[in-house]
DRENPA-3360 file (N, C-alpha, C; in nm, 2 decimals, always signed):
BEGIN
1 = MGNAKAVD = +4.38/+18.75/+8.73/+4.34/+18.72/+8.87/+4.20/+18.65/+8.87 ~ +4.13/+18.65/+8.76/+4.01/+18.58/+8.75/+3.90/+18.64/+8.84 ~ +3.82/+18.55/+8.90/+3.70/+18.59/+8.98/+3.75/+18.64/+9.12 ~ +3.87/+18.62/+9.16/+3.92/+18.66/+9.29/+3.99/+18.79/+9.29 ~ +3.99/+18.86/+9.18/+4.06/+18.99/+9.17/+3.99/+19.10/+9.25 ~ +4.07/+19.19/+9.30/+4.02/+19.30/+9.37/+4.02/+19.43/+9.29 ~ +4.10/+19.44/+9.18/+4.11/+19.55/+9.10/+4.14/+19.51/+8.96 ~ +4.13/+19.61/+8.86/+4.16/+19.58/+8.72/+4.31/+19.62/+8.69;
9 = IVILKEDN = +4.35/+19.73/+8.74/+4.48/+19.79/+8.71/+4.56/+19.82/+8.84 ~ +4.68/+19.79/+8.84/+4.77/+19.84/+8.95/+4.88/+19.92/+8.89 ~ +4.90/+20.04/+8.94/+5.00/+20.13/+8.89/+5.11/+20.14/+9.00 ~ +5.23/+20.10/+8.97/+5.34/+20.12/+9.06/+5.41/+20.25/+9.03 ~ +5.42/+20.33/+9.13/+5.48/+20.47/+9.12/+5.63/+20.46/+9.15 ~ +5.70/+20.57/+9.11/+5.85/+20.58/+9.13/+5.89/+20.57/+9.27 ~ +5.80/+20.61/+9.36/+5.83/+20.61/+9.51/+5.79/+20.48/+9.57 ~ +5.77/+20.38/+9.49/+5.73/+20.24/+9.53/+5.59/+20.23/+9.60;
17 = TYRRIEVK = +5.51/+20.33/+9.58/+5.37/+20.32/+9.62/+5.29/+20.27/+9.50 ~ +5.17/+20.23/+9.53/+5.09/+20.19/+9.41/+4.95/+20.24/+9.43 ~ +4.88/+20.24/+9.31/+4.74/+20.27/+9.31/+4.66/+20.16/+9.25 ~ +4.55/+20.12/+9.31/+4.47/+20.01/+9.26/+4.35/+20.08/+9.20 ~ +4.32/+20.03/+9.07/+4.21/+20.10/+9.00/+4.11/+20.00/+8.95 ~ +3.98/+20.02/+8.97/+3.87/+19.94/+8.92/+3.82/+20.02/+8.80 ~ +3.80/+19.95/+8.69/+3.74/+20.01/+8.57/+3.61/+19.95/+8.53 ~ +3.51/+20.03/+8.50/+3.38/+19.99/+8.46/+3.35/+20.07/+8.33;
25 = TSRNKRFV = +3.29/+20.00/+8.23/+3.26/+20.06/+8.10/+3.12/+20.04/+8.07 ~ +3.05/+20.14/+8.01/+2.91/+20.13/+7.97/+2.89/+20.20/+7.84 ~ +2.79/+20.15/+7.77/+2.74/+20.22/+7.65/+2.60/+20.27/+7.67 ~ +2.54/+20.24/+7.79/+2.40/+20.28/+7.81/+2.38/+20.37/+7.93 ~ +2.48/+20.45/+7.98/+2.47/+20.55/+8.08/+2.44/+20.48/+8.22 ~ +2.46/+20.35/+8.24/+2.44/+20.29/+8.36/+2.57/+20.20/+8.39 ~ +2.63/+20.21/+8.50/+2.75/+20.14/+8.53/+2.71/+20.04/+8.65 ~ +2.73/+19.91/+8.62/+2.71/+19.81/+8.73/+2.84/+19.81/+8.81;
33 = TGFFQKYF = +2.82/+19.84/+8.94/+2.94/+19.85/+9.03/+2.95/+19.74/+9.13 ~ +2.83/+19.68/+9.17/+2.84/+19.58/+9.28/+2.90/+19.63/+9.40 ~ +2.90/+19.76/+9.43/+2.97/+19.83/+9.53/+2.94/+19.77/+9.67 ~ +2.82/+19.78/+9.71/+2.79/+19.74/+9.85/+2.77/+19.59/+9.87 ~ +2.78/+19.52/+9.76/+2.79/+19.37/+9.77/+2.93/+19.33/+9.80 ~ +3.03/+19.41/+9.76/+3.17/+19.38/+9.79/+3.23/+19.46/+9.90 ~ +3.20/+19.59/+9.90/+3.27/+19.69/+9.98/+3.18/+19.75/+10.09 ~ +3.11/+19.66/+10.16/+3.00/+19.70/+10.25/+3.06/+19.76/+10.38;
41 = DITLPLHP = +3.19/+19.73/+10.41/+3.26/+19.78/+10.53/+3.37/+19.88/+10.49 ~ +3.36/+20.00/+10.53/+3.45/+20.10/+10.49/+3.60/+20.07/+10.53 ~ +3.61/+19.99/+10.63/+3.75/+19.96/+10.68/+3.81/+19.84/+10.61 ~ +3.74/+19.77/+10.52/+3.80/+19.66/+10.45/+3.93/+19.70/+10.38 ~ +4.04/+19.63/+10.39/+4.16/+19.68/+10.33/+4.17/+19.65/+10.18 ~ +4.11/+19.55/+10.13/+4.12/+19.52/+9.99/+4.01/+19.58/+9.91 ~ +4.03/+19.70/+9.86/+3.94/+19.77/+9.78/+4.02/+19.86/+9.68 ~ +3.96/+19.90/+9.57/+4.03/+19.99/+9.48/+4.06/+20.12/+9.55;
49 = DFWVLVYI = +4.17/+20.19/+9.51/+4.19/+20.32/+9.55/+4.11/+20.42/+9.47 ~ +4.09/+20.38/+9.34/+4.02/+20.47/+9.25/+3.93/+20.39/+9.16 ~ +3.83/+20.45/+9.11/+3.73/+20.39/+9.01/+3.74/+20.48/+8.89 ~ +3.76/+20.42/+8.77/+3.75/+20.49/+8.64/+3.63/+20.43/+8.57 ~ +3.53/+20.51/+8.55/+3.41/+20.47/+8.48/+3.42/+20.53/+8.34 ~ +3.40/+20.45/+8.24/+3.42/+20.49/+8.10/+3.28/+20.48/+8.03 ~ +3.23/+20.59/+7.98/+3.11/+20.59/+7.90/+3.15/+20.61/+7.76 ~ +3.10/+20.51/+7.67/+3.12/+20.52/+7.53/+2.99/+20.56/+7.47;
57 = DEKNHSHY = +2.99/+20.69/+7.41/+2.87/+20.74/+7.36/+2.83/+20.69/+7.22 ~ +2.72/+20.73/+7.17/+2.67/+20.68/+7.04/+2.76/+20.71/+6.92 ~ +2.85/+20.80/+6.94/+2.95/+20.83/+6.83/+3.08/+20.76/+6.86 ~ +3.08/+20.66/+6.95/+3.20/+20.59/+6.99/+3.31/+20.67/+7.06 ~ +3.27/+20.79/+7.12/+3.37/+20.87/+7.19/+3.37/+20.82/+7.34 ~ +3.48/+20.81/+7.39/+3.50/+20.77/+7.53/+3.50/+20.89/+7.63 ~ +3.43/+20.88/+7.74/+3.43/+20.98/+7.84/+3.47/+20.91/+7.97 ~ +3.56/+20.98/+8.04/+3.62/+20.91/+8.16/+3.58/+20.99/+8.29;
65 = YILTHQEM = +3.54/+20.91/+8.39/+3.50/+20.97/+8.52/+3.59/+20.90/+8.62 ~ +3.66/+20.98/+8.70/+3.76/+20.93/+8.79/+3.71/+20.97/+8.94 ~ +3.69/+20.86/+9.02/+3.65/+20.88/+9.15/+3.74/+20.81/+9.25 ~ +3.76/+20.86/+9.37/+3.82/+20.79/+9.47/+3.72/+20.68/+9.52 ~ +3.77/+20.58/+9.59/+3.69/+20.48/+9.65/+3.58/+20.54/+9.74 ~ +3.62/+20.63/+9.82/+3.53/+20.70/+9.91/+3.42/+20.78/+9.83 ~ +3.46/+20.85/+9.73/+3.36/+20.92/+9.64/+3.27/+20.82/+9.58 ~ +3.32/+20.71/+9.53/+3.23/+20.61/+9.47/+3.13/+20.56/+9.57;
73 = GEVQMKRN = +3.17/+20.53/+9.69/+3.08/+20.49/+9.80/+2.97/+20.59/+9.83 ~ +3.01/+20.72/+9.83/+2.92/+20.83/+9.86/+2.81/+20.84/+9.74 ~ +2.86/+20.83/+9.62/+2.77/+20.83/+9.50/+2.68/+20.71/+9.51 ~ +2.73/+20.60/+9.54/+2.65/+20.48/+9.54/+2.54/+20.49/+9.66 ~ +2.59/+20.54/+9.77/+2.49/+20.56/+9.88/+2.38/+20.65/+9.85 ~ +2.41/+20.76/+9.78/+2.31/+20.85/+9.73/+2.21/+20.79/+9.64 ~ +2.27/+20.71/+9.54/+2.18/+20.64/+9.44/+2.09/+20.54/+9.51 ~ +2.14/+20.47/+9.62/+2.07/+20.37/+9.69/+1.98/+20.43/+9.80;
81 = EMDEWEQI = +1.99/+20.56/+9.82/+1.92/+20.63/+9.93/+1.95/+20.56/+10.06 ~ +2.09/+20.55/+10.09/+2.14/+20.49/+10.21/+2.20/+20.60/+10.30 ~ +2.20/+20.57/+10.43/+2.26/+20.66/+10.52/+2.40/+20.62/+10.57 ~ +2.44/+20.49/+10.55/+2.56/+20.44/+10.59/+2.61/+20.32/+10.51 ~ +2.73/+20.29/+10.52/+2.79/+20.18/+10.44/+2.73/+20.05/+10.51 ~ +2.68/+19.96/+10.43/+2.63/+19.83/+10.47/+2.61/+19.74/+10.36 ~ +2.62/+19.61/+10.39/+2.60/+19.51/+10.28/+2.45/+19.50/+10.24 ~ +2.43/+19.50/+10.11/+2.29/+19.49/+10.06/+2.29/+19.38/+9.95;
89 = CGCDNVLL = +2.17/+19.33/+9.93/+2.15/+19.24/+9.82/+2.13/+19.31/+9.69 ~ +2.13/+19.23/+9.58/+2.11/+19.29/+9.45/+2.24/+19.32/+9.38 ~ +2.24/+19.41/+9.29/+2.36/+19.45/+9.22/+2.36/+19.60/+9.20 ~ +2.45/+19.67/+9.28/+2.45/+19.82/+9.27/+2.49/+19.87/+9.13 ~ +2.44/+19.99/+9.10/+2.47/+20.05/+8.98/+2.46/+20.20/+9.00 ~ +2.53/+20.28/+8.92/+2.52/+20.42/+8.92/+2.49/+20.47/+8.78 ~ +2.43/+20.58/+8.77/+2.39/+20.64/+8.63/+2.49/+20.75/+8.60 ~ +2.51/+20.77/+8.47/+2.60/+20.87/+8.42/+2.57/+21.01/+8.49;
97 = KDIEQFED = +2.45/+21.04/+8.50/+2.41/+21.17/+8.57/+2.46/+21.18/+8.71 ~ +2.48/+21.06/+8.78/+2.53/+21.06/+8.92/+2.68/+21.09/+8.93 ~ +2.76/+21.08/+8.82/+2.90/+21.09/+8.82/+2.96/+21.20/+8.73 ~ +2.87/+21.28/+8.66/+2.92/+21.37/+8.56/+3.02/+21.47/+8.62 ~ +3.01/+21.51/+8.74/+3.10/+21.61/+8.80/+3.25/+21.55/+8.81 ~ +3.27/+21.42/+8.79/+3.40/+21.36/+8.81/+3.47/+21.34/+8.67 ~ +3.42/+21.40/+8.57/+3.48/+21.38/+8.44/+3.62/+21.43/+8.43 ~ +3.71/+21.35/+8.37/+3.85/+21.38/+8.34/+3.93/+21.43/+8.46;
105 = MWEKIS = +3.90/+21.38/+8.58/+3.97/+21.42/+8.70/+4.09/+21.33/+8.72 ~ +4.17/+21.32/+8.62/+4.29/+21.23/+8.62/+4.39/+21.27/+8.73 ~ +4.40/+21.39/+8.76/+4.50/+21.44/+8.86/+4.49/+21.37/+8.99 ~ +4.37/+21.31/+9.02/+4.35/+21.24/+9.15/+4.45/+21.12/+9.16 ~ +4.47/+21.05/+9.05/+4.55/+20.93/+9.05/+4.70/+20.96/+9.06 ~ +4.74/+21.08/+9.02/+4.89/+21.10/+9.02/+4.95/+21.11/+9.15;
% end
């Protein structure tokens, strides 16, 4: 889908519903999300349902952090010291320490 994509992965479920997933990977404990540059309005319909952030540590082990879109927005707002969803300049990012509580929460996607 190139530069116009809204998500990285789409999962079609047996009941004909789907899950849209955005994946971000990092080796340096910082994930560039661009969240409030793209998803500044909570009512926008084209957004991922879930975010999977993958940290690859110094031993090449992968760690997975699974957040809903709402959770990702809340984490990003806290990191940005924001009180509400709004469009901002720059390029949003979150740190590994901001998302540690979401490790291996795969059951959210099921």
